[in-house]
gemmi code that builds the backbone of each chain (N, CA, C; Angstrom):
import gemmi

chains = {
    "A": [
        ("THR", (6.793, -18.843, 4.268), (6.191, -17.492, 4.406), (6.317, -17.021, 3.117)),
        ("GLN", (5.162, -16.362, 2.901), (5.255, -15.694, 1.379), (5.633, -14.366, 1.705)),
        ("THR", (7.010, -14.360, 1.144), (7.444, -12.320, 1.372), (8.358, -11.706, -0.029)),
        ("VAL", (7.512, -10.010, 0.108), (8.589, -9.260, -0.833), (9.975, -9.202, 0.229)),
        ("SER", (10.977, -8.677, -1.342), (12.274, -7.956, -0.548), (12.268, -6.605, -1.737)),
        ("GLN", (12.961, -5.899, -0.672), (13.627, -5.036, -1.937), (14.408, -4.241, -0.594)),
        ("SER", (15.865, -4.621, -1.468), (16.760, -4.331, -0.743), (17.213, -3.140, -1.111)),
        ("ASP", (16.995, -2.360, -1.731), (17.821, -1.437, -1.804), (17.127, -0.067, -1.095)),
        ("ALA", (16.791, 0.676, -0.063), (16.676, 1.237, 1.271), (16.260, 2.529, 0.277)),
        ("HIS", (17.289, 2.723, -0.222), (17.511, 4.225, -0.339), (18.986, 4.455, -1.327)),
        ("VAL", (17.578, 5.296, -3.115), (18.420, 5.010, -3.972), (18.908, 6.445, -3.966)),
        ("THR", (20.127, 6.392, -4.776), (20.425, 8.278, -5.175), (21.067, 8.364, -6.609)),
        ("VAL", (19.794, 9.046, -7.492), (20.423, 9.314, -8.924), (20.575, 11.313, -9.218)),
        ("PHE", (21.177, 11.183, -10.230), (21.154, 12.308, -10.697), (19.777, 12.134, -11.612)),
        ("GLU", (18.938, 13.888, -11.815), (17.504, 14.090, -13.097), (18.742, 13.840, -14.135)),
        ("GLY", (18.559, 12.588, -14.741), (18.224, 12.167, -16.525), (18.811, 11.364, -16.340)),
        ("ASP", (19.528, 10.598, -15.576), (19.998, 8.674, -14.998), (18.745, 7.410, -15.141)),
        ("SER", (19.616, 7.072, -15.018), (18.575, 5.554, -15.407), (18.356, 4.830, -14.582)),
        ("VAL", (17.322, 4.540, -13.832), (17.879, 3.881, -12.402), (16.597, 2.362, -11.998)),
        ("GLU", (17.281, 1.509, -11.446), (16.123, -0.277, -11.580), (16.363, 0.327, -9.887)),
        ("LEU", (14.587, -0.333, -9.479), (14.539, -0.117, -8.590), (14.487, -2.070, -7.938)),
        ("ARG", (14.423, -2.443, -7.438), (15.111, -3.867, -7.591), (14.121, -4.706, -6.079)),
        ("CYS", (12.480, -5.514, -6.717), (11.755, -6.579, -5.854), (12.502, -8.088, -6.027)),
        ("ASN", (12.524, -9.069, -4.701), (12.567, -9.422, -5.379), (11.841, -10.501, -4.046)),
        ("TYR", (10.686, -11.538, -4.359), (9.654, -12.050, -3.806), (9.751, -13.694, -3.961)),
        ("SER", (8.606, -13.872, -2.844), (8.960, -15.954, -2.294), (7.870, -16.390, -3.668)),
        ("TYR", (8.394, -18.333, -4.495), (7.241, -18.258, -5.285), (6.264, -18.934, -4.524)),
        ("GLY", (5.404, -18.724, -5.096), (4.217, -19.729, -3.889), (2.712, -19.415, -5.105)),
        ("GLY", (2.997, -19.791, -6.495), (1.972, -20.238, -7.475), (2.053, -18.957, -8.286)),
        ("SER", (0.531, -18.695, -8.889), (0.145, -17.691, -9.256), (0.289, -16.794, -8.724)),
        ("ILE", (0.354, -15.486, -9.054), (1.329, -14.126, -8.380), (0.416, -13.593, -8.893)),
        ("TYR", (0.352, -12.288, -8.443), (0.002, -11.075, -9.162), (1.022, -9.443, -8.006)),
        ("LEU", (2.336, -9.258, -8.930), (2.141, -7.984, -8.713), (2.356, -6.455, -9.169)),
        ("SER", (2.908, -5.184, -8.228), (2.544, -4.107, -8.670), (3.638, -3.576, -8.390)),
        ("TRP", (3.200, -2.316, -8.063), (4.517, -1.097, -8.117), (3.936, -0.006, -7.547)),
        ("TYR", (4.001, 0.446, -6.175), (3.236, 1.317, -6.111), (4.247, 2.768, -5.980)),
        ("ILE", (3.742, 4.461, -5.840), (4.949, 4.801, -5.043), (4.094, 6.586, -4.249)),
        ("GLN", (4.934, 6.789, -3.650), (4.380, 7.921, -2.306), (4.149, 8.726, -1.946)),
        ("HIS", (4.299, 9.403, -2.418), (5.440, 10.976, -2.109), (4.890, 11.248, -0.988)),
        ("HIS", (6.175, 12.079, -0.255), (5.846, 12.872, 1.073), (4.068, 13.006, 1.825)),
        ("GLY", (3.783, 12.673, 2.730), (2.676, 13.096, 3.283), (1.161, 12.521, 2.069)),
        ("HIS", (1.683, 11.659, 1.170), (0.776, 12.055, 0.603), (0.485, 10.178, 0.335)),
        ("GLY", (-0.883, 9.236, -0.062), (-1.237, 8.081, 0.109), (-0.746, 7.075, -1.019)),
        ("LEU", (-0.806, 6.486, -0.883), (-0.568, 5.909, -2.506), (-0.171, 5.663, -3.844)),
        ("GLN", (0.240, 5.604, -4.619), (-0.535, 6.114, -6.329), (0.363, 4.280, -6.885)),
        ("PHE", (-0.935, 4.224, -7.528), (-0.822, 3.254, -8.305), (0.328, 3.208, -9.743)),
        ("LEU", (1.318, 2.715, -10.277), (2.035, 2.758, -11.408), (2.157, 2.133, -12.304)),
        ("LEU", (1.374, 0.719, -12.501), (1.859, -0.487, -12.586), (2.256, -2.302, -13.068)),
        ("LYS", (1.675, -2.656, -12.825), (0.691, -4.383, -12.591), (1.170, -5.115, -13.448)),
        ("TYR", (1.540, -6.608, -13.603), (1.282, -7.612, -13.691), (0.809, -8.459, -13.020)),
        ("TYR", (0.215, -9.322, -14.120), (-0.773, -10.642, -13.716), (0.250, -12.332, -14.816)),
        ("SER", (0.078, -11.318, -15.669), (0.315, -12.694, -16.909), (0.832, -11.724, -18.278)),
        ("GLY", (0.876, -13.335, -19.492), (1.536, -12.315, -20.963), (2.913, -11.822, -21.051)),
        ("ASN", (3.022, -11.009, -22.154), (4.100, -10.040, -21.880), (4.831, -9.108, -20.358)),
        ("PRO", (5.941, -10.285, -20.356), (6.359, -9.521, -18.854), (7.485, -8.147, -19.009)),
        ("VAL", (7.188, -7.771, -19.746), (8.316, -5.718, -19.600), (6.740, -5.272, -19.855)),
        ("VAL", (6.062, -5.358, -18.368), (5.118, -3.485, -18.104), (4.814, -2.872, -18.826)),
        ("GLN", (4.339, -2.013, -18.244), (4.632, 0.107, -18.646), (3.970, 0.579, -18.074)),
        ("GLY", (4.194, 1.239, -17.284), (3.634, 2.135, -16.675), (3.298, 2.986, -16.970)),
        ("VAL", (3.201, 4.031, -15.363), (2.382, 5.883, -15.970), (4.141, 6.290, -15.491)),
        ("ASN", (3.660, 7.674, -16.082), (5.071, 8.268, -16.152), (6.129, 8.082, -16.555)),
        ("GLY", (6.122, 7.034, -17.506), (7.896, 6.052, -17.840), (8.318, 5.004, -17.518)),
        ("PHE", (8.044, 4.711, -16.799), (8.273, 3.189, -15.542), (7.446, 2.173, -16.063)),
        ("GLU", (8.607, 1.135, -16.397), (8.007, -0.173, -16.747), (9.068, -0.897, -15.576)),
        ("ALA", (8.390, -2.541, -15.604), (8.634, -3.198, -14.100), (8.612, -4.511, -15.829)),
        ("GLU", (9.996, -5.473, -15.067), (10.585, -6.320, -15.427), (9.729, -8.342, -14.960)),
        ("PHE", (8.554, -8.710, -15.076), (8.874, -10.123, -14.790), (9.350, -10.663, -14.610)),
        ("SER", (10.539, -11.550, -13.925), (11.488, -12.465, -13.952), (10.477, -13.850, -13.150)),
        ("LYS", (10.224, -14.958, -13.774), (10.448, -15.983, -12.725), (11.144, -16.416, -12.665)),
        ("SER", (12.599, -17.093, -13.763), (13.771, -17.921, -13.552), (14.304, -16.689, -11.514)),
        ("ASP", (14.080, -16.114, -11.666), (14.610, -14.735, -10.264), (13.178, -14.317, -9.313)),
        ("SER", (12.851, -14.982, -9.331), (12.612, -14.487, -8.685), (11.724, -13.168, -8.736)),
        ("SER", (11.745, -11.868, -9.609), (12.512, -10.592, -9.755), (10.712, -10.226, -10.649)),
        ("PHE", (10.358, -8.757, -10.449), (9.625, -7.612, -10.340), (10.590, -6.296, -11.022)),
        ("HIS", (11.960, -5.729, -11.182), (12.386, -4.615, -11.500), (11.693, -3.666, -11.529)),
        ("LEU", (11.987, -3.129, -11.119), (10.865, -1.641, -11.834), (11.698, -0.356, -12.572)),
        ("ARG", (12.465, 0.192, -13.781), (13.358, 1.234, -14.422), (12.455, 1.866, -14.711)),
        ("LYS", (12.874, 3.379, -15.153), (13.085, 4.163, -15.850), (14.179, 4.648, -16.430)),
        ("ALA", (14.255, 4.623, -17.633), (15.567, 5.535, -18.155), (15.692, 6.815, -18.305)),
        ("SER", (15.183, 7.946, -17.785), (15.602, 9.294, -17.514), (14.988, 10.291, -16.031)),
        ("VAL", (14.959, 9.873, -15.715), (14.236, 10.049, -14.070), (14.621, 11.324, -14.632)),
        ("HIS", (12.914, 12.144, -13.542), (13.155, 13.266, -13.201), (12.970, 13.968, -11.841)),
        ("TRP", (13.372, 15.595, -11.340), (13.666, 15.758, -9.119), (12.655, 15.558, -9.429)),
        ("SER", (11.239, 14.789, -9.990), (9.675, 15.457, -9.392), (9.591, 13.484, -9.279)),
        ("ASP", (10.549, 13.179, -9.849), (10.159, 11.356, -8.850), (11.133, 10.717, -8.050)),
        ("SER", (10.890, 11.656, -7.398), (12.441, 11.785, -5.890), (10.742, 11.248, -5.266)),
        ("ALA", (11.057, 10.087, -4.669), (9.738, 8.859, -3.473), (9.653, 7.532, -3.486)),
        ("VAL", (9.229, 7.264, -2.424), (9.275, 5.960, -1.660), (8.471, 4.975, -2.458)),
        ("TYR", (9.117, 3.885, -2.688), (8.594, 2.831, -4.619), (8.349, 1.537, -3.041)),
        ("PHE", (7.154, 1.212, -3.583), (6.528, 0.072, -3.204), (6.531, -1.283, -4.504)),
        ("CYS", (7.602, -1.818, -3.946), (6.763, -3.819, -4.560), (5.609, -3.696, -4.213)),
        ("ALA", (4.353, -4.345, -4.468), (3.743, -5.298, -3.724), (3.400, -6.237, -4.776)),
        ("VAL", (2.931, -7.802, -4.032), (2.995, -9.067, -4.227), (0.997, -9.653, -4.141)),
        ("ASN", (0.793, -10.353, -5.154), (-0.695, -10.467, -4.107), (-1.438, -12.391, -4.908)),
        ("TYR", (-0.458, -13.130, -3.860), (-0.917, -14.364, -4.588), (-1.967, -15.448, -3.852)),
        ("GLY", (-2.350, -16.600, -4.868), (-3.780, -16.417, -5.583), (-3.482, -17.108, -4.810)),
        ("SER", (-2.918, -18.022, -2.950), (-3.575, -18.597, -2.371), (-3.862, -18.115, -1.185)),
        ("SER", (-3.243, -16.545, -1.144), (-3.840, -15.522, -0.336), (-4.822, -14.299, -0.804)),
        ("GLY", (-5.480, -13.843, -1.878), (-6.041, -13.619, -2.295), (-6.883, -11.899, -2.056)),
        ("ASN", (-6.615, -12.522, -1.303), (-7.042, -11.084, -0.862), (-6.610, -9.901, 0.372)),
        ("LYS", (-4.782, -10.272, 0.073), (-4.546, -8.867, 0.924), (-3.070, -8.678, -0.509)),
        ("LEU", (-2.808, -6.972, -0.483), (-1.621, -6.758, -0.948), (-0.818, -6.913, -0.346)),
        ("ILE", (0.588, -7.603, 0.331), (1.637, -7.656, 0.977), (3.215, -6.732, 0.024)),
        ("PHE", (3.063, -5.896, 0.545), (3.945, -4.835, 0.497), (5.553, -4.481, 0.969)),
        ("GLY", (6.140, -4.258, 0.053), (7.850, -5.054, 0.405), (7.889, -3.319, 1.514)),
        ("ILE", (9.477, -3.526, 2.079), (9.468, -2.516, 3.038), (9.545, -0.468, 2.933)),
        ("GLY", (9.909, -0.725, 1.178), (9.890, 0.649, 0.264), (11.188, 1.573, -0.169)),
        ("THR", (11.370, 1.412, -1.291), (12.980, 2.160, -1.344), (12.761, 3.559, -1.592)),
        ("LEU", (13.251, 3.773, -0.627), (13.787, 6.189, -0.864), (14.223, 5.931, -1.531)),
        ("LEU", (13.876, 6.803, -3.202), (14.686, 7.365, -4.794), (14.526, 8.694, -3.696)),
        ("SER", (15.863, 9.376, -4.220), (16.082, 11.258, -3.877), (16.879, 10.861, -5.225)),
        ("VAL", (16.183, 12.036, -6.316), (17.359, 13.065, -7.414), (17.313, 13.795, -7.486)),
        ("LYS", (18.769, 13.780, -7.380), (19.121, 14.816, -7.633), (19.138, 16.202, -8.705)),
        ("PRO", (19.402, 17.177, -8.476), (19.399, 18.075, -9.754), (20.805, 17.857, -10.448)),
    ],
    "B": [
        ("ASN", (-14.402, 12.930, -9.410), (-14.249, 11.488, -8.896), (-13.105, 12.259, -7.561)),
        ("ALA", (-13.798, 12.266, -6.267), (-12.400, 12.325, -5.599), (-11.722, 11.586, -4.513)),
        ("GLY", (-11.873, 10.163, -5.579), (-10.810, 9.582, -4.868), (-11.081, 9.154, -3.718)),
        ("VAL", (-10.953, 8.480, -2.515), (-10.801, 7.856, -1.447), (-11.205, 8.700, -0.390)),
        ("ILE", (-11.651, 9.173, 0.757), (-11.325, 9.867, 0.972), (-11.103, 9.245, 3.057)),
        ("GLN", (-10.388, 9.097, 4.076), (-9.875, 9.352, 4.680), (-10.410, 11.205, 5.624)),
        ("THR", (-10.557, 10.487, 6.932), (-10.858, 12.012, 8.561), (-10.471, 11.333, 9.381)),
        ("PRO", (-9.874, 12.060, 10.096), (-9.407, 13.527, 9.630), (-8.337, 12.612, 9.139)),
        ("ARG", (-7.314, 14.092, 8.815), (-5.823, 13.981, 8.357), (-5.415, 13.642, 10.180)),
        ("HIS", (-4.939, 13.907, 11.156), (-4.634, 13.863, 11.686), (-5.517, 14.003, 12.589)),
        ("LYS", (-5.197, 12.483, 14.150), (-5.543, 12.516, 14.916), (-4.711, 12.416, 17.026)),
        ("VAL", (-5.254, 13.609, 16.821), (-4.428, 13.155, 18.749), (-4.972, 12.801, 19.912)),
        ("THR", (-4.692, 11.544, 20.694), (-5.364, 10.967, 21.655), (-4.411, 10.788, 22.530)),
        ("GLY", (-4.730, 10.584, 23.948), (-4.429, 10.399, 25.166), (-4.443, 9.258, 25.102)),
        ("LYS", (-3.244, 8.463, 25.384), (-3.418, 7.456, 25.735), (-4.828, 6.839, 26.329)),
        ("GLY", (-5.049, 5.330, 26.391), (-6.172, 4.916, 26.619), (-7.551, 5.248, 26.465)),
        ("GLN", (-7.296, 6.896, 25.627), (-9.071, 6.630, 25.551), (-9.159, 6.508, 23.854)),
        ("GLU", (-10.242, 6.051, 23.119), (-10.437, 5.622, 21.704), (-9.801, 6.286, 20.546)),
        ("ALA", (-10.037, 6.058, 19.578), (-9.448, 6.818, 18.644), (-11.032, 6.102, 16.849)),
        ("THR", (-11.774, 6.816, 15.601), (-12.558, 6.324, 15.332), (-11.495, 6.726, 13.925)),
        ("LEU", (-11.132, 6.436, 13.211), (-10.937, 6.595, 12.377), (-11.707, 6.678, 10.941)),
        ("TRP", (-12.325, 7.148, 9.745), (-13.064, 7.434, 8.686), (-12.269, 6.673, 7.347)),
        ("CYS", (-13.022, 6.340, 6.753), (-13.138, 6.045, 5.244), (-13.562, 6.098, 4.314)),
        ("GLU", (-13.710, 6.693, 3.567), (-15.033, 6.806, 2.645), (-14.526, 6.203, 1.402)),
        ("PRO", (-14.563, 5.193, 0.418), (-14.256, 4.892, -0.989), (-14.931, 5.409, -1.740)),
        ("ILE", (-14.013, 4.712, -3.443), (-14.418, 5.637, -3.892), (-16.482, 4.368, -5.151)),
        ("SER", (-16.982, 6.002, -5.560), (-17.712, 5.106, -5.558), (-18.150, 3.901, -6.570)),
        ("GLY", (-19.106, 2.332, -6.072), (-18.970, 2.348, -7.040), (-17.707, 0.845, -7.238)),
        ("HIS", (-16.644, 1.305, -6.161), (-16.156, 0.309, -6.077), (-16.324, -1.142, -4.270)),
        ("SER", (-16.351, -2.316, -4.505), (-16.510, -3.169, -3.592), (-14.948, -4.044, -3.536)),
        ("ALA", (-14.271, -3.405, -3.116), (-13.070, -3.660, -2.453), (-12.875, -2.492, -1.491)),
        ("VAL", (-12.861, -2.781, -0.477), (-11.897, -2.007, 0.924), (-11.029, -2.294, 1.724)),
        ("PHE", (-9.589, -1.056, 1.313), (-8.740, -2.388, 2.625), (-8.327, -1.126, 3.500)),
        ("TRP", (-7.706, -2.154, 5.086), (-7.305, -1.357, 5.446), (-5.021, -1.400, 5.549)),
        ("TYR", (-5.282, -0.562, 5.758), (-3.619, -0.565, 6.319), (-2.579, 0.166, 7.068)),
        ("ARG", (-1.763, -0.218, 7.618), (-0.843, 0.623, 8.843), (0.152, 0.593, 8.268)),
        ("GLN", (0.286, 2.323, 8.773), (2.117, 2.360, 7.795), (3.431, 3.325, 9.625)),
        ("THR", (3.745, 2.559, 9.601), (5.531, 3.203, 10.382), (6.651, 2.363, 9.762)),
        ("ILE", (7.590, 3.534, 10.763), (8.964, 3.394, 9.323), (9.149, 2.429, 10.190)),
        ("VAL", (9.043, 1.120, 11.316), (9.689, 0.308, 11.951), (8.757, -0.924, 10.641)),
        ("GLN", (7.948, -0.502, 10.129), (6.832, -2.443, 9.937), (6.774, -1.664, 8.739)),
        ("GLY", (6.576, -0.723, 7.880), (6.679, -0.707, 7.202), (4.908, -0.718, 6.472)),
        ("LEU", (4.473, -1.132, 6.191), (2.625, -1.521, 4.876), (2.148, -1.661, 5.757)),
        ("GLU", (1.004, -3.422, 6.995), (1.480, -3.886, 7.464), (-0.137, -3.690, 6.408)),
        ("PHE", (-0.327, -4.840, 6.406), (-2.249, -5.371, 5.772), (-3.130, -5.540, 7.193)),
        ("LEU", (-4.563, -4.800, 7.769), (-4.924, -5.138, 8.995), (-6.422, -5.745, 8.313)),
        ("THR", (-7.226, -4.931, 7.513), (-8.380, -6.100, 7.585), (-8.918, -5.889, 5.801)),
        ("TYR", (-9.919, -6.478, 5.298), (-10.641, -5.718, 4.031), (-12.380, -6.675, 3.701)),
        ("PHE", (-12.691, -5.710, 2.860), (-14.267, -5.546, 2.946), (-14.021, -6.108, 2.015)),
        ("ARG", (-15.369, -7.336, 1.065), (-15.842, -7.054, 0.211), (-17.244, -7.149, -0.126)),
        ("ASN", (-17.604, -6.178, -0.716), (-19.337, -5.525, -1.203), (-20.153, -5.593, 0.678)),
        ("GLN", (-18.549, -4.508, 1.531), (-19.416, -4.409, 2.988), (-19.642, -5.708, 3.948)),
        ("ALA", (-18.979, -6.722, 3.447), (-18.784, -7.784, 4.671), (-17.515, -7.883, 5.020)),
        ("PRO", (-17.589, -7.567, 5.824), (-15.962, -8.626, 6.119), (-14.754, -10.577, 5.429)),
        ("ILE", (-13.736, -9.714, 5.048), (-13.163, -10.857, 4.018), (-12.113, -11.792, 5.196)),
        ("ASP", (-11.441, -10.260, 5.193), (-9.950, -10.969, 6.225), (-9.175, -9.785, 6.895)),
        ("ASP", (-9.782, -10.242, 7.916), (-8.632, -9.491, 8.792), (-8.469, -10.423, 10.092)),
        ("SER", (-7.080, -10.700, 8.636), (-6.287, -11.624, 9.955), (-4.585, -10.255, 10.013)),
        ("GLY", (-4.818, -8.944, 9.803), (-3.973, -8.467, 10.282), (-4.228, -7.417, 11.842)),
        ("MET", (-5.403, -7.621, 11.842), (-6.058, -6.902, 12.868), (-4.962, -7.880, 14.061)),
        ("PRO", (-4.281, -6.035, 15.475), (-4.297, -6.787, 16.517), (-5.924, -7.657, 16.690)),
        ("LYS", (-6.563, -8.257, 17.413), (-7.005, -9.082, 18.049), (-7.159, -7.986, 19.104)),
        ("GLU", (-6.821, -7.697, 20.120), (-7.465, -6.927, 21.207), (-7.774, -5.332, 20.848)),
        ("ARG", (-8.252, -4.890, 20.633), (-9.096, -3.636, 20.865), (-9.327, -3.250, 19.306)),
        ("PHE", (-8.160, -3.679, 18.713), (-8.754, -3.238, 16.769), (-10.275, -3.392, 16.744)),
        ("SER", (-11.007, -3.393, 15.891), (-12.247, -3.105, 15.298), (-12.204, -2.599, 13.986)),
        ("ALA", (-13.343, -3.277, 12.830), (-13.750, -3.022, 11.214), (-14.196, -2.489, 11.109)),
        ("GLN", (-15.422, -2.135, 10.932), (-17.267, -1.940, 10.837), (-16.860, -1.048, 8.989)),
        ("MET", (-17.982, -1.735, 8.237), (-18.287, -1.076, 6.749), (-19.804, -1.231, 7.608)),
        ("PRO", (-20.369, -0.060, 7.306), (-21.830, -0.295, 8.082), (-22.712, -0.166, 6.462)),
        ("ASN", (-22.199, 0.447, 5.573), (-22.611, 0.512, 3.677), (-22.001, 0.691, 3.812)),
        ("GLN", (-22.536, 1.216, 2.157), (-21.015, 0.328, 1.107), (-20.432, 1.900, 1.291)),
        ("SER", (-20.779, 3.055, 1.493), (-20.662, 4.526, 1.527), (-19.828, 4.817, 2.382)),
        ("HIS", (-19.508, 4.205, 3.924), (-17.996, 4.351, 3.838), (-17.452, 3.372, 5.564)),
        ("SER", (-16.263, 3.533, 5.639), (-15.469, 1.829, 6.671), (-15.360, 2.955, 7.658)),
        ("THR", (-14.862, 2.049, 8.584), (-14.334, 2.753, 9.992), (-13.749, 1.972, 10.392)),
        ("LEU", (-12.440, 1.660, 11.004), (-11.057, 1.523, 12.585), (-11.429, 2.601, 13.606)),
        ("LYS", (-12.201, 1.474, 14.601), (-11.406, 1.787, 16.166), (-10.882, 1.620, 16.594)),
        ("ILE", (-10.009, 1.914, 17.437), (-9.284, 1.592, 18.474), (-9.355, 1.867, 20.125)),
        ("GLN", (-9.607, 0.712, 20.636), (-9.803, 1.009, 22.088), (-8.554, 1.430, 22.734)),
        ("SER", (-8.895, 2.540, 24.126), (-7.487, 2.108, 24.275), (-6.465, 2.297, 23.674)),
        ("THR", (-6.420, 3.278, 23.598), (-5.341, 3.766, 22.666), (-3.605, 3.614, 23.262)),
        ("GLN", (-2.795, 2.438, 22.389), (-2.092, 2.794, 23.172), (0.126, 3.558, 22.657)),
        ("PRO", (0.489, 3.884, 22.484), (1.491, 4.274, 22.085), (2.411, 3.833, 20.208)),
        ("GLN", (2.005, 2.740, 20.909), (2.328, 1.650, 19.542), (1.894, 1.299, 18.590)),
        ("ASP", (-0.002, 2.701, 19.380), (-0.112, 2.524, 17.509), (0.167, 3.511, 16.307)),
        ("SER", (0.110, 4.231, 17.194), (0.827, 5.862, 16.800), (1.448, 4.885, 15.832)),
        ("ALA", (0.918, 5.448, 14.126), (1.352, 5.654, 12.501), (0.004, 5.910, 12.360)),
        ("VAL", (0.537, 5.598, 10.747), (-0.271, 6.550, 9.890), (-1.583, 4.796, 8.743)),
        ("TYR", (-2.158, 5.405, 9.083), (-3.467, 3.870, 9.032), (-4.697, 4.788, 7.360)),
        ("LEU", (-3.829, 3.918, 6.594), (-4.329, 4.247, 4.696), (-4.873, 2.864, 4.595)),
        ("CYS", (-6.509, 4.517, 4.023), (-7.243, 3.045, 3.553), (-7.747, 3.322, 1.642)),
        ("ALA", (-8.025, 1.902, 1.965), (-7.921, 1.426, -0.033), (-9.109, 1.441, -0.050)),
        ("SER", (-9.851, 1.518, -1.810), (-10.339, 0.805, -2.273), (-10.066, 0.671, -4.024)),
        ("SER", (-10.919, -0.390, -4.955), (-10.561, -1.334, -5.405), (-11.886, -2.052, -5.919)),
        ("LEU", (-12.055, -2.195, -7.531), (-13.284, -2.478, -7.845), (-13.599, -3.771, -7.560)),
        ("THR", (-12.498, -4.480, -7.224), (-13.203, -5.998, -6.820), (-12.395, -7.121, -6.188)),
        ("GLY", (-11.275, -5.869, -5.745), (-10.624, -7.252, -4.949), (-8.545, -5.905, -5.379)),
        ("ALA", (-8.528, -7.445, -4.745), (-6.109, -7.477, -4.120), (-5.933, -7.769, -6.046)),
        ("ASN", (-6.538, -8.418, -6.391), (-5.983, -7.058, -7.150), (-6.749, -7.133, -9.082)),
        ("GLU", (-6.489, -5.577, -8.324), (-6.707, -5.011, -8.994), (-5.979, -3.472, -7.827)),
        ("ARG", (-5.429, -2.443, -9.242), (-5.052, -1.320, -8.327), (-6.088, -0.623, -7.733)),
        ("LEU", (-5.186, -1.016, -6.440), (-5.503, 0.646, -5.742), (-5.570, 1.349, -5.514)),
        ("PHE", (-6.562, 2.556, -5.080), (-6.484, 4.036, -5.038), (-6.245, 3.963, -3.105)),
        ("PHE", (-5.677, 4.897, -2.973), (-5.512, 5.249, -1.614), (-5.991, 6.339, -1.178)),
        ("GLY", (-6.001, 5.919, 0.342), (-6.489, 7.953, 0.867), (-5.974, 8.138, 1.218)),
        ("HIS", (-5.351, 9.595, 1.528), (-3.466, 10.233, 2.082), (-3.741, 9.273, 4.120)),
        ("GLY", (-4.662, 9.053, 4.006), (-4.061, 8.091, 5.195), (-5.219, 9.626, 6.673)),
        ("THR", (-4.136, 8.854, 8.181), (-5.079, 9.276, 8.857), (-3.732, 8.770, 9.898)),
        ("LYS", (-2.881, 10.118, 10.721), (-2.228, 10.041, 11.372), (-2.190, 10.098, 12.575)),
        ("LEU", (-2.204, 9.308, 13.420), (-2.965, 8.729, 14.145), (-1.442, 8.960, 15.414)),
        ("SER", (-1.715, 9.841, 15.984), (-0.458, 10.260, 17.610), (-1.102, 9.489, 18.822)),
        ("VAL", (-0.263, 9.214, 19.553), (-1.422, 8.697, 20.926), (0.327, 9.094, 22.309)),
        ("LEU", (-0.105, 9.624, 22.605), (0.520, 10.693, 24.032), (0.662, 10.253, 24.291)),
    ],
}
model = gemmi.Model(1)
for chain_id, residues in chains.items():
    chain = gemmi.Chain(chain_id)
    for i, (resn, *xyz) in enumerate(residues, 1):
        res = gemmi.Residue()
        res.name, res.seqid = resn, gemmi.SeqId(i, " ")
        for name, pos in zip(("N", "CA", "C"), xyz):
            atom = gemmi.Atom()
            atom.name, atom.element = name, gemmi.Element(name[0])
            atom.pos, atom.b_iso = gemmi.Position(*pos), 0.0
            res.add_atom(atom)
        chain.add_residue(res)
    model.add_chain(chain)
structure = gemmi.Structure()
structure.add_model(model)
structure.setup_entities()
């Protein structure tokens, strides 16, 4: 079974802190990884993606993620969070063998306190 | 570009009634996806169209759910004889070519079955 897991349901940090949101996947060959953000009452918005090349990818609003084949991970990071970063973050995987759909993790709620 | 448009934003139906949800993908996007989002199950893939043709409906419940894409400008998700467990936010997304591209999501339709 091809899965993606986000081990932290809820992360709370203070404004200006750094944060890392974790994502692990079951390895199934060629893989496409991405992160999305969902603010309350809205649809998902794309943050960044990785398919090949440099394992550290930059996204919008200062987010970056690092792919690790050895750890089967694609953790999302931000050096200094803002209150507006409070949202639910979803890691998503598209395995080459399935190809047709993004499989989403359960999501991590990030709460940024002032 | 108005993005992916979903109508209605909210729909309330009585148990046993039919619900039709509409999605207008971004012009020029050939791939359209439907997802269902609940607190318990998270984001569940339902179905995928490419160039209006159904490609993967592996996530669609076998009974009562159907999806069509009669033209490139809209897709519908129809739920017959709605049940309380169908209550969810239904998200539509489109992308240029498929699941290995950035997905653009609509705001979703919140379906409440009483």
